[in-house]
N, C-alpha and C positions, 0 to 999 in steps of 0.2 A: 221507795225506789220507783222511778218512772220507766216505763218501757217506751221505746221510740216505735211510732207506727208509720211505716212506709218510707223510712229514711234509708233502709238497707235493701238493695234490689235482691229479690228472691231468685233462686236458681231455677232454671227451666227443667221440665221433665228430661229433656234430652241431656242436660248437663249433669243431672243426678245419675242418669243411666250411664253415662261416660265415666263419671267418678267411680261408680260401682264396678263397672267392667275393669277399670284400671286397677282398683284395689284387689279384685279377685285375681287378676293376672299377677299382681305383685305378690300376693299371698302364695300363689302357686310357685313363683320363682323362689321365694324365701324357703318353702317346704323342700323344693328340690335341691337347694344349696345347704340346708341344715344337716349337721353331722349327727345330731341326736335324734334318734327315732321318735322320742316323745315330742320334740319340737316339731318334726315333720307332721306328725299326727295333729298337733295342736293347730298348726297353720292350715292344714287341709280341712279340719273341722270348722275353723273360722271362715274359710273361703266357702265352704258348703253352706253354712248358715247364712252368709251374706247373700249367696245365690238364691237360697230359698226365700229370703226376705225380698229381694229384688223381684223375683218371679211372683210373689204374693201381691206386691204393690201393683203389678201390671194388670192384675185381674179387677 
């Protein structure tokens, strides 16, 4: 299997940050709308993990 090199444009740092911010916001919205407390906690934990990952990548 061959891997292409340079044929797919890579996303910029700003684009990755924007996607992470959107995903964190979306997970928060899903948590707020979830009826099941376990689902709410799961969405919030996922958003928290993503936020920690995004923060670590900035350093």
